[in-house]
py3Dmol code that shows the C-alpha trace and the ligand (Angstrom):
import py3Dmol

protein = """\
ATOM      1  CA  MET A   1      95.866  89.894  89.217  1.00  0.00           C
ATOM      2  CA  ASP A   2      99.111  91.440  87.876  1.00  0.00           C
ATOM      3  CA  LYS A   3      98.869  94.656  89.862  1.00  0.00           C
ATOM      4  CA  ILE A   4      97.231  95.384  93.167  1.00  0.00           C
ATOM      5  CA  LYS A   5      96.381  98.945  94.259  1.00  0.00           C
ATOM      6  CA  ILE A   6      97.275  99.779  97.809  1.00  0.00           C
ATOM      7  CA  ARG A   7      96.421 103.369  98.804  1.00  0.00           C
ATOM      8  CA  GLY A   8      96.631 104.496  95.215  1.00  0.00           C
ATOM      9  CA  LEU A   9      99.990 102.767  94.460  1.00  0.00           C
ATOM     10  CA  GLU A  10      99.992  99.912  91.929  1.00  0.00           C
ATOM     11  CA  PHE A  11     102.105  97.151  93.372  1.00  0.00           C
ATOM     12  CA  ASP A  12     103.271  94.236  91.235  1.00  0.00           C
ATOM     13  CA  ASN A  13     101.636  91.101  92.547  1.00  0.00           C
ATOM     14  CA  VAL A  14     104.716  88.873  92.278  1.00  0.00           C
ATOM     15  CA  THR A  15     106.791  86.370  94.121  1.00  0.00           C
ATOM     16  CA  MET A  16     110.529  86.831  94.261  1.00  0.00           C
ATOM     17  CA  ASP A  17     111.089  84.578  91.239  1.00  0.00           C
ATOM     18  CA  GLU A  18     108.418  86.395  89.234  1.00  0.00           C
ATOM     19  CA  ALA A  19     109.832  89.813  90.199  1.00  0.00           C
ATOM     20  CA  LEU A  20     113.276  88.676  88.934  1.00  0.00           C
ATOM     21  CA  GLU A  21     111.845  87.289  85.724  1.00  0.00           C
ATOM     22  CA  LYS A  22     109.829  90.386  85.068  1.00  0.00           C
ATOM     23  CA  ALA A  23     112.762  92.724  85.747  1.00  0.00           C
ATOM     24  CA  GLU A  24     115.096  90.723  83.506  1.00  0.00           C
ATOM     25  CA  GLY A  25     112.449  90.818  80.793  1.00  0.00           C
ATOM     26  CA  PHE A  26     112.906  94.579  80.502  1.00  0.00           C
ATOM     27  CA  ILE A  27     116.641  94.155  79.946  1.00  0.00           C
ATOM     28  CA  GLU A  28     116.049  91.477  77.327  1.00  0.00           C
ATOM     29  CA  ARG A  29     113.564  93.675  75.455  1.00  0.00           C
ATOM     30  CA  GLY A  30     115.841  96.713  75.779  1.00  0.00           C
ATOM     31  CA  GLU A  31     113.152  98.758  77.566  1.00  0.00           C
ATOM     32  CA  GLN A  32     113.979 100.922  80.525  1.00  0.00           C
ATOM     33  CA  CYS A  33     112.355  99.993  83.823  1.00  0.00           C
ATOM     34  CA  VAL A  34     112.494 101.868  87.083  1.00  0.00           C
ATOM     35  CA  ILE A  35     111.743  99.795  90.217  1.00  0.00           C
ATOM     36  CA  PHE A  36     110.965 101.243  93.611  1.00  0.00           C
ATOM     37  CA  THR A  37     110.653  99.074  96.659  1.00  0.00           C
ATOM     38  CA  PRO A  38     108.255 100.772  99.119  1.00  0.00           C
ATOM     39  CA  ASN A  39     107.690  99.371 102.561  1.00  0.00           C
ATOM     40  CA  ALA A  40     104.790 100.390 104.811  1.00  0.00           C
ATOM     41  CA  GLU A  41     106.534 103.548 106.111  1.00  0.00           C
ATOM     42  CA  ILE A  42     107.159 104.719 102.607  1.00  0.00           C
ATOM     43  CA  VAL A  43     103.567 104.073 101.478  1.00  0.00           C
ATOM     44  CA  GLN A  44     102.410 106.148 104.476  1.00  0.00           C
ATOM     45  CA  MET A  45     104.848 108.891 103.507  1.00  0.00           C
ATOM     46  CA  ALA A  46     103.272 108.829 100.059  1.00  0.00           C
ATOM     47  CA  ILE A  47      99.724 109.027 101.509  1.00  0.00           C
ATOM     48  CA  GLU A  48     100.775 112.082 103.494  1.00  0.00           C
ATOM     49  CA  ASP A  49     102.633 113.846 100.676  1.00  0.00           C
ATOM     50  CA  GLU A  50     100.979 114.164  97.260  1.00  0.00           C
ATOM     51  CA  SER A  51     104.148 115.024  95.374  1.00  0.00           C
ATOM     52  CA  PHE A  52     106.006 112.054  96.854  1.00  0.00           C
ATOM     53  CA  HIS A  53     102.983 109.846  95.922  1.00  0.00           C
ATOM     54  CA  ALA A  54     103.289 110.985  92.302  1.00  0.00           C
ATOM     55  CA  LEU A  55     107.055 110.320  92.372  1.00  0.00           C
ATOM     56  CA  VAL A  56     106.579 106.762  93.712  1.00  0.00           C
ATOM     57  CA  SER A  57     103.830 106.169  91.120  1.00  0.00           C
ATOM     58  CA  SER A  58     106.188 107.096  88.304  1.00  0.00           C
ATOM     59  CA  ALA A  59     107.968 103.726  88.703  1.00  0.00           C
ATOM     60  CA  ASP A  60     107.314 100.978  86.155  1.00  0.00           C
ATOM     61  CA  MET A  61     107.400  98.299  88.881  1.00  0.00           C
ATOM     62  CA  LEU A  62     106.630  98.627  92.560  1.00  0.00           C
ATOM     63  CA  ILE A  63     107.487  95.704  94.765  1.00  0.00           C
ATOM     64  CA  PRO A  64     106.368  95.363  98.348  1.00  0.00           C
ATOM     65  CA  ASP A  65     109.586  95.454 100.345  1.00  0.00           C
ATOM     66  CA  GLY A  66     108.101  94.614 103.764  1.00  0.00           C
ATOM     67  CA  ALA A  67     105.558  92.479 105.580  1.00  0.00           C
ATOM     68  CA  GLY A  68     103.509  95.620 106.434  1.00  0.00           C
ATOM     69  CA  VAL A  69     102.396  96.195 102.834  1.00  0.00           C
ATOM     70  CA  VAL A  70     101.441  92.515 102.446  1.00  0.00           C
ATOM     71  CA  LEU A  71      99.498  92.632 105.719  1.00  0.00           C
ATOM     72  CA  ALA A  72      97.623  95.737 104.558  1.00  0.00           C
ATOM     73  CA  SER A  73      96.797  94.031 101.238  1.00  0.00           C
ATOM     74  CA  LYS A  74      95.283  91.092 103.165  1.00  0.00           C
ATOM     75  CA  ILE A  75      93.286  93.408 105.440  1.00  0.00           C
ATOM     76  CA  MET A  76      92.003  95.189 102.304  1.00  0.00           C
ATOM     77  CA  LYS A  77      91.009  91.745 100.885  1.00  0.00           C
ATOM     78  CA  LYS A  78      93.228  91.973  97.824  1.00  0.00           C
ATOM     79  CA  PRO A  79      96.185  89.973  99.001  1.00  0.00           C
ATOM     80  CA  LEU A  80      99.622  90.360  97.504  1.00  0.00           C
ATOM     81  CA  LYS A  81     101.351  87.034  96.937  1.00  0.00           C
ATOM     82  CA  ALA A  82     104.498  87.756  98.877  1.00  0.00           C
ATOM     83  CA  LYS A  83     106.869  90.342 100.331  1.00  0.00           C
ATOM     84  CA  VAL A  84     109.784  90.848  97.965  1.00  0.00           C
ATOM     85  CA  PRO A  85     112.648  92.468  99.938  1.00  0.00           C
ATOM     86  CA  GLY A  86     114.611  94.793  97.648  1.00  0.00           C
ATOM     87  CA  CYS A  87     117.960  93.657  98.991  1.00  0.00           C
ATOM     88  CA  GLU A  88     117.119  90.004  98.210  1.00  0.00           C
ATOM     89  CA  LEU A  89     116.060  90.870  94.705  1.00  0.00           C
ATOM     90  CA  ALA A  90     119.297  92.844  94.328  1.00  0.00           C
ATOM     91  CA  GLU A  91     121.317  89.845  95.479  1.00  0.00           C
ATOM     92  CA  ARG A  92     119.581  87.586  92.955  1.00  0.00           C
ATOM     93  CA  LEU A  93     120.499  90.058  90.234  1.00  0.00           C
ATOM     94  CA  VAL A  94     124.108  90.054  91.421  1.00  0.00           C
ATOM     95  CA  LYS A  95     124.090  86.237  91.308  1.00  0.00           C
ATOM     96  CA  ASN A  96     122.846  86.190  87.746  1.00  0.00           C
ATOM     97  CA  SER A  97     125.322  88.952  86.823  1.00  0.00           C
ATOM     98  CA  ALA A  98     128.150  86.637  88.032  1.00  0.00           C
ATOM     99  CA  GLU A  99     126.915  84.137  85.370  1.00  0.00           C
ATOM    100  CA  GLY A 100     127.469  86.804  82.742  1.00  0.00           C
ATOM    101  CA  LYS A 101     123.860  87.730  82.105  1.00  0.00           C
ATOM    102  CA  TYR A 102     124.341  91.488  82.531  1.00  0.00           C
ATOM    103  CA  LYS A 103     126.436  94.167  84.278  1.00  0.00           C
ATOM    104  CA  ILE A 104     125.484  96.183  87.393  1.00  0.00           C
ATOM    105  CA  PHE A 105     126.688  99.589  88.616  1.00  0.00           C
ATOM    106  CA  PHE A 106     126.530 100.338  92.375  1.00  0.00           C
ATOM    107  CA  TYR A 107     125.759 103.947  93.312  1.00  0.00           C
ATOM    108  CA  GLY A 108     125.217 105.109  96.892  1.00  0.00           C
ATOM    109  CA  SER A 109     126.257 104.884 100.523  1.00  0.00           C
ATOM    110  CA  LYS A 110     129.208 106.288 102.435  1.00  0.00           C
ATOM    111  CA  PRO A 111     132.528 107.286 100.821  1.00  0.00           C
ATOM    112  CA  THR A 112     134.606 105.593 103.521  1.00  0.00           C
ATOM    113  CA  THR A 113     134.356 102.683 105.944  1.00  0.00           C
ATOM    114  CA  GLU A 114     136.439 101.601 108.935  1.00  0.00           C
ATOM    115  CA  ALA A 115     138.310  99.299 106.595  1.00  0.00           C
ATOM    116  CA  GLY A 116     139.094 102.221 104.253  1.00  0.00           C
ATOM    117  CA  PRO A 117     137.323 101.875 100.925  1.00  0.00           C
ATOM    118  CA  SER A 118     133.824 103.169 100.264  1.00  0.00           C
ATOM    119  CA  VAL A 119     130.809 101.031 101.191  1.00  0.00           C
ATOM    120  CA  ALA A 120     130.094 100.528  97.434  1.00  0.00           C
ATOM    121  CA  GLU A 121     133.649  99.258  96.844  1.00  0.00           C
ATOM    122  CA  LEU A 122     133.467  96.926  99.831  1.00  0.00           C
ATOM    123  CA  ALA A 123     130.062  95.709  98.609  1.00  0.00           C
ATOM    124  CA  ASN A 124     131.633  94.910  95.234  1.00  0.00           C
ATOM    125  CA  LYS A 125     134.475  93.049  96.938  1.00  0.00           C
ATOM    126  CA  ASN A 126     132.206  90.973  99.140  1.00  0.00           C
ATOM    127  CA  MET A 127     129.799  90.130  96.317  1.00  0.00           C
ATOM    128  CA  SER A 128     132.679  89.064  94.057  1.00  0.00           C
ATOM    129  CA  GLU A 129     133.946  86.738  96.776  1.00  0.00           C
ATOM    130  CA  LYS A 130     130.486  85.330  97.386  1.00  0.00           C
ATOM    131  CA  TYR A 131     129.630  84.988  93.706  1.00  0.00           C
ATOM    132  CA  PRO A 132     132.828  84.176  91.763  1.00  0.00           C
ATOM    133  CA  GLY A 133     132.713  85.834  88.370  1.00  0.00           C
ATOM    134  CA  PHE A 134     130.893  88.857  89.709  1.00  0.00           C
ATOM    135  CA  GLU A 135     132.463  92.260  89.208  1.00  0.00           C
ATOM    136  CA  ALA A 136     130.470  95.509  89.356  1.00  0.00           C
ATOM    137  CA  ALA A 137     130.575  97.467  86.113  1.00  0.00           C
ATOM    138  CA  GLY A 138     131.551 100.411  88.339  1.00  0.00           C
ATOM    139  CA  PHE A 139     130.727 102.041  91.650  1.00  0.00           C
ATOM    140  CA  SER A 140     130.342 105.458  93.222  1.00  0.00           C
ATOM    141  CA  HIS A 141     129.639 106.599  96.799  1.00  0.00           C
ATOM    142  CA  GLY A 142     126.337 108.409  97.351  1.00  0.00           C
ATOM    143  CA  TYR A 143     127.553 111.837  98.415  1.00  0.00           C
ATOM    144  CA  VAL A 144     128.261 113.238  94.956  1.00  0.00           C
ATOM    145  CA  LYS A 145     127.194 116.901  94.810  1.00  0.00           C
ATOM    146  CA  PRO A 146     124.753 118.041  92.049  1.00  0.00           C
ATOM    147  CA  ASP A 147     127.597 119.634  90.091  1.00  0.00           C
ATOM    148  CA  GLY A 148     129.176 116.188  89.893  1.00  0.00           C
ATOM    149  CA  TYR A 149     126.093 114.406  88.469  1.00  0.00           C
ATOM    150  CA  ASP A 150     127.128 114.908  84.813  1.00  0.00           C
ATOM    151  CA  ALA A 151     130.451 113.162  85.411  1.00  0.00           C
ATOM    152  CA  LEU A 152     128.740 110.441  87.474  1.00  0.00           C
ATOM    153  CA  ILE A 153     126.158 109.760  84.741  1.00  0.00           C
ATOM    154  CA  GLU A 154     128.948 109.701  82.110  1.00  0.00           C
ATOM    155  CA  ASN A 155     130.771 107.192  84.312  1.00  0.00           C
ATOM    156  CA  ILE A 156     127.619 105.018  84.653  1.00  0.00           C
ATOM    157  CA  ASN A 157     126.937 105.102  80.929  1.00  0.00           C
ATOM    158  CA  SER A 158     130.506 104.436  79.849  1.00  0.00           C
ATOM    159  CA  SER A 159     130.712 101.434  82.225  1.00  0.00           C
ATOM    160  CA  GLY A 160     128.225  99.665  79.982  1.00  0.00           C
ATOM    161  CA  ALA A 161     126.038  98.759  82.969  1.00  0.00           C
ATOM    162  CA  ASP A 162     122.657  97.212  82.166  1.00  0.00           C
ATOM    163  CA  ILE A 163     121.456  97.704  85.732  1.00  0.00           C
ATOM    164  CA  LEU A 164     121.906 100.598  88.127  1.00  0.00           C
ATOM    165  CA  PHE A 165     121.459 100.219  91.887  1.00  0.00           C
ATOM    166  CA  VAL A 166     120.693 103.610  93.468  1.00  0.00           C
ATOM    167  CA  CYS A 167     121.175 103.434  97.258  1.00  0.00           C
ATOM    168  CA  LEU A 168     120.682 106.944  98.593  1.00  0.00           C
ATOM    169  CA  GLY A 169     117.790 106.344 100.967  1.00  0.00           C
ATOM    170  CA  VAL A 170     114.187 107.528 100.669  1.00  0.00           C
ATOM    171  CA  PRO A 171     113.116 109.993  99.193  1.00  0.00           C
ATOM    172  CA  MET A 172     116.494 111.060  97.776  1.00  0.00           C
ATOM    173  CA  GLN A 173     116.962 108.039  95.556  1.00  0.00           C
ATOM    174  CA  GLU A 174     113.413 108.243  94.066  1.00  0.00           C
ATOM    175  CA  LYS A 175     113.969 111.965  93.283  1.00  0.00           C
ATOM    176  CA  TRP A 176     117.388 111.315  91.786  1.00  0.00           C
ATOM    177  CA  ILE A 177     116.133 108.465  89.600  1.00  0.00           C
ATOM    178  CA  ALA A 178     113.076 110.381  88.331  1.00  0.00           C
ATOM    179  CA  GLU A 179     115.239 113.371  87.471  1.00  0.00           C
ATOM    180  CA  HIS A 180     118.041 111.518  85.675  1.00  0.00           C
ATOM    181  CA  ARG A 181     116.512 108.340  84.203  1.00  0.00           C
ATOM    182  CA  ASP A 182     116.244 109.779  80.709  1.00  0.00           C
ATOM    183  CA  ARG A 183     120.004 110.329  80.550  1.00  0.00           C
ATOM    184  CA  ILE A 184     120.896 106.875  81.832  1.00  0.00           C
ATOM    185  CA  ASN A 185     121.490 103.994  79.440  1.00  0.00           C
ATOM    186  CA  ALA A 186     121.008 101.205  81.970  1.00  0.00           C
ATOM    187  CA  LYS A 187     117.734  99.399  81.361  1.00  0.00           C
ATOM    188  CA  LEU A 188     116.945  98.543  84.976  1.00  0.00           C
ATOM    189  CA  ILE A 189     117.265 101.319  87.617  1.00  0.00           C
ATOM    190  CA  ILE A 190     116.348 100.337  91.145  1.00  0.00           C
ATOM    191  CA  GLY A 191     116.073 102.343  94.351  1.00  0.00           C
ATOM    192  CA  LEU A 192     117.513 100.113  97.053  1.00  0.00           C
ATOM    193  CA  GLY A 193     118.076 102.087 100.276  1.00  0.00           C
ATOM    194  CA  GLY A 194     120.647 100.486 102.520  1.00  0.00           C
ATOM    195  CA  THR A 195     121.351  97.424 100.272  1.00  0.00           C
ATOM    196  CA  LEU A 196     125.029  98.288  99.686  1.00  0.00           C
ATOM    197  CA  ASP A 197     125.530  98.565 103.438  1.00  0.00           C
ATOM    198  CA  VAL A 198     124.099  95.039 103.778  1.00  0.00           C
ATOM    199  CA  PHE A 199     126.371  93.745 100.980  1.00  0.00           C
ATOM    200  CA  ALA A 200     129.376  95.466 102.541  1.00  0.00           C
ATOM    201  CA  GLY A 201     128.512  94.160 106.012  1.00  0.00           C
ATOM    202  CA  THR A 202     128.489  97.684 107.467  1.00  0.00           C
ATOM    203  CA  VAL A 203     124.815  97.143 108.443  1.00  0.00           C
ATOM    204  CA  LYS A 204     123.591  93.684 109.379  1.00  0.00           C
ATOM    205  CA  ARG A 205     120.250  92.323 108.206  1.00  0.00           C
ATOM    206  CA  ALA A 206     118.075  91.035 110.981  1.00  0.00           C
ATOM    207  CA  PRO A 207     118.726  87.467 112.166  1.00  0.00           C
ATOM    208  CA  LYS A 208     116.512  84.819 110.533  1.00  0.00           C
ATOM    209  CA  PHE A 209     114.163  84.677 113.490  1.00  0.00           C
ATOM    210  CA  PHE A 210     113.164  88.355 113.019  1.00  0.00           C
ATOM    211  CA  VAL A 211     112.776  87.927 109.299  1.00  0.00           C
ATOM    212  CA  LYS A 212     110.582  84.825 109.628  1.00  0.00           C
ATOM    213  CA  ALA A 213     108.411  86.449 112.320  1.00  0.00           C
ATOM    214  CA  ASN A 214     108.027  89.538 110.091  1.00  0.00           C
ATOM    215  CA  LEU A 215     109.731  91.527 112.845  1.00  0.00           C
ATOM    216  CA  GLU A 216     112.633  93.008 110.837  1.00  0.00           C
ATOM    217  CA  TRP A 217     111.332  96.496 111.653  1.00  0.00           C
ATOM    218  CA  LEU A 218     111.695  95.743 115.386  1.00  0.00           C
ATOM    219  CA  TYR A 219     115.314  94.584 114.936  1.00  0.00           C
ATOM    220  CA  ARG A 220     116.037  97.769 112.943  1.00  0.00           C
ATOM    221  CA  LEU A 221     114.442  99.903 115.644  1.00  0.00           C
ATOM    222  CA  ILE A 222     116.546  98.291 118.336  1.00  0.00           C
ATOM    223  CA  LYS A 223     119.677  98.911 116.293  1.00  0.00           C
ATOM    224  CA  GLU A 224     118.714 102.445 115.173  1.00  0.00           C
ATOM    225  CA  PRO A 225     116.343 103.970 117.729  1.00  0.00           C
ATOM    226  CA  ARG A 226     116.442 107.321 115.842  1.00  0.00           C
ATOM    227  CA  ARG A 227     114.123 105.686 113.295  1.00  0.00           C
ATOM    228  CA  ILE A 228     111.210 105.752 115.783  1.00  0.00           C
ATOM    229  CA  GLY A 229     109.629 108.882 114.170  1.00  0.00           C
ATOM    230  CA  ARG A 230     109.636 107.259 110.792  1.00  0.00           C
ATOM    231  CA  MET A 231     108.421 103.963 112.182  1.00  0.00           C
ATOM    232  CA  MET A 232     105.386 105.474 113.784  1.00  0.00           C
ATOM    233  CA  LYS A 233     104.090 105.569 110.228  1.00  0.00           C
ATOM    234  CA  LEU A 234     103.707 101.799 110.285  1.00  0.00           C
ATOM    235  CA  PRO A 235     100.752 101.606 112.731  1.00  0.00           C
ATOM    236  CA  LYS A 236      99.181 104.577 111.015  1.00  0.00           C
ATOM    237  CA  PHE A 237      99.418 102.769 107.709  1.00  0.00           C
ATOM    238  CA  ILE A 238      97.856  99.604 109.137  1.00  0.00           C
ATOM    239  CA  PHE A 239      94.977 101.557 110.739  1.00  0.00           C
ATOM    240  CA  GLY A 240      94.425 103.247 107.394  1.00  0.00           C
ATOM    241  CA  ALA A 241      94.193  99.844 105.671  1.00  0.00           C
ATOM    242  CA  ILE A 242      91.509  98.788 108.223  1.00  0.00           C
ATOM    243  CA  PHE A 243      89.368 101.896 108.094  1.00  0.00           C
ATOM    244  CA  ILE A 244      89.743 103.355 104.605  1.00  0.00           C
ATOM    245  CA  LYS A 245      87.683 101.814 101.869  1.00  0.00           C
ATOM    246  CA  GLU A 246      89.308 101.937  98.478  1.00  0.00           C
ATOM    247  CA  LYS A 247      87.217 101.646  95.351  1.00  0.00           C
ATOM    248  CA  ASP A 248      89.433  99.105  93.552  1.00  0.00           C
TER     249      ASP A 248
END
"""
ligand_1 = """\
25
UDP
N 123.024 107.920 101.621
C 123.756 108.365 100.502
N 123.735 109.706 100.221
C 123.076 110.614 100.989
C 122.338 110.146 102.079
C 122.323 108.778 102.353
O 124.327 107.539 99.760
O 123.121 111.809 100.660
C 123.018 106.471 101.899
C 123.401 106.060 103.271
O 124.827 106.096 103.415
C 122.840 104.670 103.374
C 121.574 104.801 102.494
O 121.756 106.006 101.738
O 123.704 103.777 102.732
C 120.270 104.921 103.274
O 120.008 103.700 103.836
P 118.658 103.463 104.641
O 118.696 102.052 105.078
O 118.451 104.537 105.680
O 117.590 103.630 103.479
P 116.016 103.776 103.571
O 115.572 103.085 104.823
O 115.747 105.258 103.591
O 115.564 103.141 102.313
"""
view = py3Dmol.view(width=600, height=400)
view.addModel(protein, "pdb")
view.setStyle({"model": 0}, {"cartoon": {"style": "trace"}})
view.addModel(ligand_1, "xyz")
view.setStyle({"model": 1}, {"stick": {}})
view.zoomTo()
view.show()
């Protein structure tokens, strides 16, 4: 099955390679594609908030960012093939961009870091060192005020970017993308949360052990205990998957 419905959201049933291929297909065909990357918390947020549910559903591709969504799909007996972490998909796109396939614009995250430049600028520097040949088409921090959006969009469009990474956190990035996608020339627009922080090294991804054991959420909770409120949505989501019967 191409798509699998989890609590009313149509997830793409893809491996990482297939997600990449499908996303690149939109660029090749010149069609615009918005990708959101909901994890279990975000699906639960959508279950609890109808307007956010509609916003998430407006994406052309939904990929399951975390192990929680895949677990729920198995409990509901319509298993998704794999978790496809947004930041890994983003890095694969960066790698292919370094080979000259297309250009990427980084938008989001803090305007300054301890080292000085913005997180987005540092992310660009690190990625160009890791993938020689890579250079972002442009970048902007994520604290632009609404009266600066016209200039920002002009900047994104004139950069000639084929892909736009929007890293403003949930639900701000989904709202921003839905509101402005029609004015953006980039073919692929992806909501990617803290990905630029990971690229810049200002936030560390969990060590391999946590990733393999599907415990990235636990590592994140240890590092950022203030996320506990949000994370309580995870068990709620799993209970929902056990007890709620969906028609398809
Ligand atoms: N952020 C931003 N603009 C804002 C609020 C947040 O650019 O007005 C950035 C923030 O600096 C961080 C990212 O959005 O880089 C949120 O990352 P997080 O990992 O919390 O994302 P989520 O888990 O919500 O997807």
